C-alpha positions, 0 to 999 in steps of 0.5 A: 485383441490387437497384439493375438490378432497379429500375432495367429496372424504370423501362424498363418503366413507360416503356415502358408509357407508348406507345400501341402498346405494351400491354404490357412486363415483365422475365421470366427465363429458364433462363439469361437476364433477358430484356425481353418487350415486347409490340407492336399486330398490325400495329404496329411497336416505335417507334425510341426505345422500341428507343433506351432499350431498347438503352441498358440492354442490351438486344439482341434475341433473334433475332440471338444465336443467329444470323449474321444480324445483324439485331436481330430480336426478333418471336419470334410473336403472343399476342393482339391483339400481336406479342411481342418478345423483349429478352436482359438482356446485364449480367446474360446467363448467371448465373440458374441454371437448376434441375430438379424430377425 
């Protein structure tokens, strides 16, 4: 898993070089690794950035939960940016959630 993480950290660093991308980082949900990409409000995620994301086996989060196969990733606005979520398909479902009671 270490090599994969190092590769994905390098991808986030590449994404941060785009002028319209204000932030890119890795996160974990209960079961999945996520790539979060913030794009300046009113701008589109650049096509070559999206290709880089797909090349590293990430899929737009909304396309996993719907019958509509359009690759939608935008989940909302944060500050002056639109936030996009992508799921790491290589490790999907392998993280364990913890419940604190």
